[in-house]
C-alpha beads as a LAMMPS data file, in Angstrom:
LAMMPS data file: protein, C-alpha beads

253 atoms
252 bonds

1 atom types
1 bond types

-500.0 500.0 xlo xhi
-500.0 500.0 ylo yhi
-500.0 500.0 zlo zhi

Masses

1 110.0

Atoms # bond

1 1 1 129.521 318.009 -218.924
2 1 1 131.264 315.103 -220.042
3 1 1 127.946 312.308 -219.811
4 1 1 126.055 314.831 -221.414
5 1 1 128.238 313.653 -224.511
6 1 1 127.205 310.181 -224.075
7 1 1 124.846 308.716 -226.096
8 1 1 122.090 305.591 -225.652
9 1 1 120.687 304.039 -222.352
10 1 1 122.298 301.492 -220.085
11 1 1 121.028 298.537 -221.786
12 1 1 122.084 295.010 -220.786
13 1 1 121.577 292.060 -223.392
14 1 1 122.198 289.972 -226.269
15 1 1 120.525 290.846 -229.476
16 1 1 120.638 287.559 -232.069
17 1 1 120.844 289.641 -235.589
18 1 1 120.509 288.332 -238.835
19 1 1 123.178 290.606 -240.770
20 1 1 122.384 291.172 -244.419
21 1 1 124.533 290.846 -247.473
22 1 1 127.168 294.004 -247.836
23 1 1 127.666 295.428 -244.518
24 1 1 131.066 294.774 -242.539
25 1 1 129.741 293.426 -239.065
26 1 1 130.836 296.257 -237.457
27 1 1 128.440 298.922 -239.427
28 1 1 125.503 296.097 -239.007
29 1 1 126.685 296.293 -235.281
30 1 1 126.282 300.283 -234.897
31 1 1 122.820 299.673 -237.101
32 1 1 121.722 297.654 -234.859
33 1 1 123.245 299.429 -231.600
34 1 1 121.675 303.019 -232.641
35 1 1 118.179 300.736 -233.407
36 1 1 117.819 299.670 -230.125
37 1 1 119.578 303.071 -228.377
38 1 1 121.886 301.110 -226.597
39 1 1 125.310 302.940 -224.945
40 1 1 127.852 300.058 -225.304
41 1 1 127.799 296.973 -227.802
42 1 1 130.779 294.648 -229.408
43 1 1 130.041 291.295 -230.988
44 1 1 131.385 287.714 -231.003
45 1 1 132.873 287.288 -234.100
46 1 1 133.268 288.977 -237.650
47 1 1 131.339 287.725 -241.088
48 1 1 132.861 289.172 -244.547
49 1 1 130.881 291.865 -246.237
50 1 1 129.384 289.359 -248.535
51 1 1 128.216 287.103 -246.064
52 1 1 124.809 286.931 -244.111
53 1 1 123.545 285.334 -241.004
54 1 1 123.959 285.248 -237.264
55 1 1 126.000 287.799 -235.447
56 1 1 125.713 287.831 -231.646
57 1 1 125.410 291.825 -230.940
58 1 1 126.308 292.395 -227.165
59 1 1 124.829 295.481 -225.264
60 1 1 126.470 296.833 -222.166
61 1 1 127.780 294.442 -219.403
62 1 1 126.981 291.671 -221.642
63 1 1 129.863 292.492 -223.561
64 1 1 131.667 290.440 -221.433
65 1 1 130.708 287.373 -223.028
66 1 1 132.468 288.858 -226.178
67 1 1 135.692 287.230 -225.337
68 1 1 134.385 283.543 -224.158
69 1 1 132.235 283.335 -227.528
70 1 1 135.095 284.218 -229.476
71 1 1 136.051 280.455 -228.779
72 1 1 133.004 278.861 -229.603
73 1 1 131.990 276.382 -232.393
74 1 1 129.841 277.489 -235.321
75 1 1 127.801 276.356 -238.252
76 1 1 127.299 277.179 -241.673
77 1 1 125.877 276.907 -245.197
78 1 1 128.223 277.613 -247.778
79 1 1 127.794 278.047 -251.685
80 1 1 130.981 276.628 -253.455
81 1 1 131.388 277.533 -257.125
82 1 1 134.034 275.367 -259.087
83 1 1 136.617 276.070 -261.946
84 1 1 137.750 279.161 -260.742
85 1 1 140.143 279.992 -257.969
86 1 1 140.454 283.956 -256.522
87 1 1 142.859 285.673 -254.503
88 1 1 140.125 285.873 -251.521
89 1 1 138.842 282.916 -251.491
90 1 1 135.652 284.129 -252.727
91 1 1 133.189 286.120 -255.180
92 1 1 134.672 289.426 -254.348
93 1 1 138.551 288.583 -255.415
94 1 1 140.180 288.339 -258.935
95 1 1 140.475 285.351 -260.540
96 1 1 143.628 283.605 -260.251
97 1 1 143.410 279.834 -261.401
98 1 1 140.709 278.119 -263.897
99 1 1 140.063 274.581 -264.109
100 1 1 141.450 272.910 -267.200
101 1 1 139.604 273.622 -270.962
102 1 1 137.163 271.662 -271.556
103 1 1 135.942 271.385 -267.755
104 1 1 132.451 270.314 -267.243
105 1 1 131.679 270.207 -263.458
106 1 1 132.395 268.003 -260.830
107 1 1 130.645 264.574 -260.184
108 1 1 128.822 263.970 -257.147
109 1 1 130.966 260.977 -257.047
110 1 1 133.963 262.859 -257.057
111 1 1 133.138 265.304 -254.647
112 1 1 131.662 262.952 -251.754
113 1 1 135.427 261.227 -251.888
114 1 1 137.399 263.894 -251.018
115 1 1 134.973 265.425 -248.327
116 1 1 135.979 263.148 -245.956
117 1 1 139.555 264.260 -246.086
118 1 1 138.166 267.670 -245.014
119 1 1 136.488 266.040 -241.911
120 1 1 138.024 266.043 -238.123
121 1 1 141.319 267.919 -237.537
122 1 1 142.715 269.767 -240.619
123 1 1 145.764 272.029 -241.537
124 1 1 144.688 275.434 -242.919
125 1 1 147.051 277.920 -244.011
126 1 1 144.904 281.313 -243.470
127 1 1 143.839 284.033 -246.336
128 1 1 146.156 286.633 -246.804
129 1 1 142.539 288.575 -247.560
130 1 1 142.253 288.062 -243.698
131 1 1 142.509 289.863 -240.316
132 1 1 145.016 288.401 -239.244
133 1 1 148.458 291.070 -238.368
134 1 1 151.903 290.950 -239.166
135 1 1 153.882 293.461 -237.592
136 1 1 150.781 295.259 -236.544
137 1 1 149.443 295.441 -239.921
138 1 1 146.292 293.104 -241.115
139 1 1 147.228 290.805 -243.656
140 1 1 144.354 292.073 -245.962
141 1 1 146.193 295.101 -246.041
142 1 1 149.985 293.284 -247.399
143 1 1 147.354 291.402 -249.830
144 1 1 145.523 294.693 -251.330
145 1 1 149.248 295.969 -252.192
146 1 1 149.885 292.889 -254.075
147 1 1 152.620 291.452 -251.235
148 1 1 151.895 287.622 -250.002
149 1 1 154.150 286.515 -246.674
150 1 1 154.290 283.127 -245.708
151 1 1 151.473 282.034 -243.223
152 1 1 151.725 278.768 -240.616
153 1 1 149.249 276.547 -241.092
154 1 1 146.970 276.276 -238.206
155 1 1 144.913 273.075 -236.927
156 1 1 141.494 273.619 -236.712
157 1 1 138.452 270.821 -236.784
158 1 1 135.746 270.017 -238.878
159 1 1 132.916 268.635 -237.250
160 1 1 130.163 267.915 -239.607
161 1 1 130.894 268.722 -243.660
162 1 1 127.531 267.668 -245.532
163 1 1 126.760 267.992 -248.530
164 1 1 123.202 269.671 -249.170
165 1 1 122.576 270.345 -252.706
166 1 1 124.901 269.706 -256.115
167 1 1 125.152 270.418 -259.559
168 1 1 128.122 270.108 -260.888
169 1 1 128.810 273.567 -261.073
170 1 1 128.275 274.638 -257.406
171 1 1 127.627 272.732 -253.859
172 1 1 126.056 273.667 -250.885
173 1 1 127.601 272.763 -247.969
174 1 1 126.870 272.062 -244.304
175 1 1 129.738 272.817 -242.557
176 1 1 130.268 272.605 -238.311
177 1 1 133.434 273.579 -237.117
178 1 1 135.492 275.292 -234.984
179 1 1 136.842 278.385 -234.418
180 1 1 139.485 279.761 -236.521
181 1 1 138.298 277.625 -239.768
182 1 1 138.428 280.152 -242.705
183 1 1 135.177 278.664 -245.278
184 1 1 136.627 280.183 -247.860
185 1 1 139.935 278.210 -247.449
186 1 1 137.796 275.177 -247.417
187 1 1 136.383 275.800 -250.396
188 1 1 139.890 276.855 -252.086
189 1 1 141.581 273.679 -250.733
190 1 1 138.127 271.353 -251.864
191 1 1 139.135 273.038 -255.312
192 1 1 142.828 272.303 -255.301
193 1 1 142.224 268.705 -254.161
194 1 1 139.750 268.109 -256.832
195 1 1 141.909 269.863 -259.445
196 1 1 139.440 272.523 -261.015
197 1 1 139.812 275.390 -258.254
198 1 1 136.938 276.498 -256.346
199 1 1 135.826 279.860 -254.427
200 1 1 132.600 280.763 -252.128
201 1 1 129.876 282.238 -253.797
202 1 1 127.284 282.627 -250.824
203 1 1 127.740 282.067 -247.199
204 1 1 125.364 281.888 -244.406
205 1 1 126.265 281.600 -240.670
206 1 1 123.797 279.255 -238.686
207 1 1 124.643 278.924 -235.403
208 1 1 127.321 280.649 -233.093
209 1 1 127.726 278.327 -229.976
210 1 1 124.511 277.657 -228.460
211 1 1 122.690 280.713 -230.216
212 1 1 120.579 279.353 -233.429
213 1 1 119.921 281.963 -236.488
214 1 1 116.202 280.517 -236.179
215 1 1 115.953 283.115 -233.095
216 1 1 117.650 286.068 -235.069
217 1 1 115.971 289.502 -236.431
218 1 1 116.908 290.836 -239.491
219 1 1 118.181 294.591 -239.061
220 1 1 115.415 296.032 -241.077
221 1 1 113.106 294.122 -239.528
222 1 1 114.663 295.712 -236.091
223 1 1 114.988 299.037 -237.131
224 1 1 111.345 299.534 -237.847
225 1 1 110.554 298.123 -234.661
226 1 1 108.609 300.130 -232.315
227 1 1 110.358 298.867 -229.058
228 1 1 113.512 297.138 -230.228
229 1 1 114.800 297.045 -226.544
230 1 1 112.359 293.830 -226.589
231 1 1 114.612 291.625 -228.787
232 1 1 117.299 291.525 -226.361
233 1 1 118.310 288.598 -224.675
234 1 1 118.466 289.517 -220.495
235 1 1 121.554 288.363 -218.860
236 1 1 119.521 286.120 -216.642
237 1 1 118.481 284.655 -219.473
238 1 1 121.762 283.296 -220.820
239 1 1 122.616 280.235 -221.477
240 1 1 124.485 278.481 -218.446
241 1 1 127.818 279.288 -218.054
242 1 1 127.547 282.882 -220.075
243 1 1 126.174 285.261 -217.499
244 1 1 128.820 287.624 -217.112
245 1 1 129.864 288.586 -212.956
246 1 1 127.772 291.310 -211.344
247 1 1 129.915 294.990 -212.226
248 1 1 129.501 298.190 -210.927
249 1 1 127.622 300.568 -213.069
250 1 1 131.147 302.511 -213.306
251 1 1 132.124 299.901 -215.478
252 1 1 129.506 300.101 -217.903
253 1 1 129.971 303.602 -218.654

Bonds

1 1 1 2
2 1 2 3
3 1 3 4
4 1 4 5
5 1 5 6
6 1 6 7
7 1 7 8
8 1 8 9
9 1 9 10
10 1 10 11
11 1 11 12
12 1 12 13
13 1 13 14
14 1 14 15
15 1 15 16
16 1 16 17
17 1 17 18
18 1 18 19
19 1 19 20
20 1 20 21
21 1 21 22
22 1 22 23
23 1 23 24
24 1 24 25
25 1 25 26
26 1 26 27
27 1 27 28
28 1 28 29
29 1 29 30
30 1 30 31
31 1 31 32
32 1 32 33
33 1 33 34
34 1 34 35
35 1 35 36
36 1 36 37
37 1 37 38
38 1 38 39
39 1 39 40
40 1 40 41
41 1 41 42
42 1 42 43
43 1 43 44
44 1 44 45
45 1 45 46
46 1 46 47
47 1 47 48
48 1 48 49
49 1 49 50
50 1 50 51
51 1 51 52
52 1 52 53
53 1 53 54
54 1 54 55
55 1 55 56
56 1 56 57
57 1 57 58
58 1 58 59
59 1 59 60
60 1 60 61
61 1 61 62
62 1 62 63
63 1 63 64
64 1 64 65
65 1 65 66
66 1 66 67
67 1 67 68
68 1 68 69
69 1 69 70
70 1 70 71
71 1 71 72
72 1 72 73
73 1 73 74
74 1 74 75
75 1 75 76
76 1 76 77
77 1 77 78
78 1 78 79
79 1 79 80
80 1 80 81
81 1 81 82
82 1 82 83
83 1 83 84
84 1 84 85
85 1 85 86
86 1 86 87
87 1 87 88
88 1 88 89
89 1 89 90
90 1 90 91
91 1 91 92
92 1 92 93
93 1 93 94
94 1 94 95
95 1 95 96
96 1 96 97
97 1 97 98
98 1 98 99
99 1 99 100
100 1 100 101
101 1 101 102
102 1 102 103
103 1 103 104
104 1 104 105
105 1 105 106
106 1 106 107
107 1 107 108
108 1 108 109
109 1 109 110
110 1 110 111
111 1 111 112
112 1 112 113
113 1 113 114
114 1 114 115
115 1 115 116
116 1 116 117
117 1 117 118
118 1 118 119
119 1 119 120
120 1 120 121
121 1 121 122
122 1 122 123
123 1 123 124
124 1 124 125
125 1 125 126
126 1 126 127
127 1 127 128
128 1 128 129
129 1 129 130
130 1 130 131
131 1 131 132
132 1 132 133
133 1 133 134
134 1 134 135
135 1 135 136
136 1 136 137
137 1 137 138
138 1 138 139
139 1 139 140
140 1 140 141
141 1 141 142
142 1 142 143
143 1 143 144
144 1 144 145
145 1 145 146
146 1 146 147
147 1 147 148
148 1 148 149
149 1 149 150
150 1 150 151
151 1 151 152
152 1 152 153
153 1 153 154
154 1 154 155
155 1 155 156
156 1 156 157
157 1 157 158
158 1 158 159
159 1 159 160
160 1 160 161
161 1 161 162
162 1 162 163
163 1 163 164
164 1 164 165
165 1 165 166
166 1 166 167
167 1 167 168
168 1 168 169
169 1 169 170
170 1 170 171
171 1 171 172
172 1 172 173
173 1 173 174
174 1 174 175
175 1 175 176
176 1 176 177
177 1 177 178
178 1 178 179
179 1 179 180
180 1 180 181
181 1 181 182
182 1 182 183
183 1 183 184
184 1 184 185
185 1 185 186
186 1 186 187
187 1 187 188
188 1 188 189
189 1 189 190
190 1 190 191
191 1 191 192
192 1 192 193
193 1 193 194
194 1 194 195
195 1 195 196
196 1 196 197
197 1 197 198
198 1 198 199
199 1 199 200
200 1 200 201
201 1 201 202
202 1 202 203
203 1 203 204
204 1 204 205
205 1 205 206
206 1 206 207
207 1 207 208
208 1 208 209
209 1 209 210
210 1 210 211
211 1 211 212
212 1 212 213
213 1 213 214
214 1 214 215
215 1 215 216
216 1 216 217
217 1 217 218
218 1 218 219
219 1 219 220
220 1 220 221
221 1 221 222
222 1 222 223
223 1 223 224
224 1 224 225
225 1 225 226
226 1 226 227
227 1 227 228
228 1 228 229
229 1 229 230
230 1 230 231
231 1 231 232
232 1 232 233
233 1 233 234
234 1 234 235
235 1 235 236
236 1 236 237
237 1 237 238
238 1 238 239
239 1 239 240
240 1 240 241
241 1 241 242
242 1 242 243
243 1 243 244
244 1 244 245
245 1 245 246
246 1 246 247
247 1 247 248
248 1 248 249
249 1 249 250
250 1 250 251
251 1 251 252
252 1 252 253
């Protein structure tokens, strides 16, 4: 009787999903799970709802790689708006600081001068609008009540930080970083260093460990495929070191 209530097929594999803007990572995962008709699914690292790009969706026994993949380096393209800082660090928040009167934008030379300070090992204070927990509650719940708590800084590594595009008011940056890096905080800290404030207006994840966005499929395309299961990377085809150990079928139920 219990088995009849279980939905989906016993599918094992990894789906590289290009998450659309406006969906939480979990909502995107659940829609992908339904599209391929999988019984069990998980993902390897959250993207904010406003962010897009590579979401690693693991089905069945592939969920066993979720833990190791959380430690993987990641690559992003981030659009930073200069002149305003927000409480969330991105365009969804409330403006908390604006540039001095008469601000005309940032010079390319000034930006290029400060970027090296954010390469290599740096210290970041996690944002209040984050899922980190304090006394069992995520920080964003405190933030929504107007409560700000002390957060100890953490060490992260920025492997690459390059300027892709720039017009004085906005910069598009390529960022290759370690786990635990908050791109919103990086944008905010760059804005503070320049003295004008800054926040993220767009964020796109292009790589997670050995997986690349170029190989991903959009959610809408997945949902309209005749055989969406064919998009799954089978366990035997996963990159070296990621194939989960053999398990019994009971583990998969």
